[in-house]
matplotlib code that plots the C-alpha trace (Angstrom):
import matplotlib.pyplot as plt

x = [-15.7, -12.5, -9.5, -6.2, -3.6, -0.6, 2.8, 4.3, 7.6, 10.5, 12.7, 10.2, 8.6, 4.9, 4.7, 6.5, 6.3, 6.5, 6.1, 3.6, 5.0, 3.2, 0.8, 1.5, 0.3, -3.2, -4.4, -4.1, -2.5, -5.9, -6.9, -3.7, -4.8, -8.0, -6.0, -5.3, -3.1, -5.0, -7.0, -7.4, -6.1, -6.5, -3.7, -4.6, -2.2, -2.0, -3.5, -0.9, -0.6, 1.6, 5.3, 6.3, 3.1, 2.7, 0.8, -1.5, -2.7, -6.4, -8.6, -11.4, -13.8, -11.8, -9.7, -6.0, -3.6, -0.3, 1.7, 4.2, 7.9, 9.0, 11.4, 8.4, 6.0, 8.6, 7.9, 4.5, 2.7, 2.9, 1.7, -1.2, -2.1, -2.3, -4.7, -2.6, -4.3, -2.7, -4.0, -2.6, -3.2, -1.9, 0.8, 1.8, 0.9, 3.2, 2.6, 3.3, 6.7, 8.0, 8.9, 5.9, 7.5, 7.9, 4.5, 2.6, 3.8, 1.8, 2.1, 1.3, 0.3, 0.3, -1.7, -4.5, -8.2]
y = [-15.1, -13.4, -15.6, -14.7, -12.8, -14.8, -14.2, -10.9, -11.2, -11.0, -8.0, -5.9, -2.7, -2.7, 1.0, 2.5, 5.1, 4.3, 5.9, 4.5, 3.2, 2.8, 5.7, 6.9, 3.6, 2.8, 6.3, 5.8, 9.3, 10.8, 10.0, 11.5, 15.2, 14.4, 13.0, 14.9, 14.2, 12.0, 10.1, 6.4, 4.0, 0.2, -2.3, -5.3, -8.2, -9.7, -13.2, -15.9, -17.0, -14.0, -14.7, -11.6, -10.6, -7.0, -5.1, -2.6, 0.7, 1.4, 4.3, 3.6, 3.5, 0.6, 2.2, 1.2, 4.1, 2.1, -0.4, -0.5, -0.9, -4.5, -4.6, -4.0, -6.3, -9.1, -9.4, -7.7, -9.7, -13.1, -11.8, -10.0, -13.0, -15.2, -12.9, -10.1, -6.7, -3.4, 0.1, 3.0, 6.7, 9.4, 11.6, 13.8, 14.3, 16.2, 17.7, 16.4, 18.2, 15.5, 12.1, 9.8, 7.3, 10.2, 11.9, 9.9, 9.2, 7.0, 5.6, 1.9, 0.4, -3.4, -5.6, -3.0, -3.5]
z = [14.4, 13.5, 12.9, 14.5, 12.6, 11.4, 13.0, 11.9, 9.9, 12.3, 12.1, 10.0, 11.2, 12.2, 11.3, 8.4, 5.7, 2.0, -1.4, -3.9, -7.2, -10.6, -10.3, -13.9, -15.5, -16.7, -15.9, -12.1, -11.8, -12.4, -8.8, -7.2, -7.5, -5.5, -2.5, 0.7, 3.7, 6.2, 3.6, 4.4, 1.8, 1.5, 1.0, -1.2, -1.8, -5.3, -5.8, -5.0, -8.6, -9.4, -9.9, -7.9, -6.1, -5.1, -2.5, -4.2, -2.7, -3.3, -2.6, -0.1, -3.1, -4.6, -7.4, -7.4, -7.4, -7.4, -5.4, -2.6, -3.6, -4.3, -1.2, 1.1, -0.9, -0.6, 3.2, 3.6, 0.8, 2.5, 5.8, 4.2, 2.0, 5.1, 6.9, 8.3, 8.5, 7.7, 7.3, 5.4, 5.5, 3.2, 4.6, 1.6, -2.1, -4.3, -7.7, -11.2, -11.1, -8.7, -10.1, -10.0, -7.6, -5.1, -5.4, -2.9, 0.7, 3.0, 6.5, 7.0, 10.3, 10.5, 12.9, 13.5, 12.9]

ax = plt.figure().add_subplot(projection="3d")
ax.plot(x, y, z, "-o")
ax.set_aspect("equal")
plt.show()
């Protein structure tokens, strides 16, 4: 039995585009060159014990590639942590000549199975 999704945060978009931050740390950038437009990605909320929990972006195989910007995580994390479901797909990947925080662009759809 599936449980109902929590109420979506009022005033926030159910579909939006976002860059992915933090890809240059911990060797996560090694996965970026293998990505292509249209690839599905998973969004994983930090455990609630974090002081400022983030929403992490993972490959379908499970490896983390970075996280959503803090201003998005601020409202999206609580919704995801309480059972909300969101899907992400890759829109664009740029080369290493672009600043890391602008290399990966994805589209997020909230409230979809």
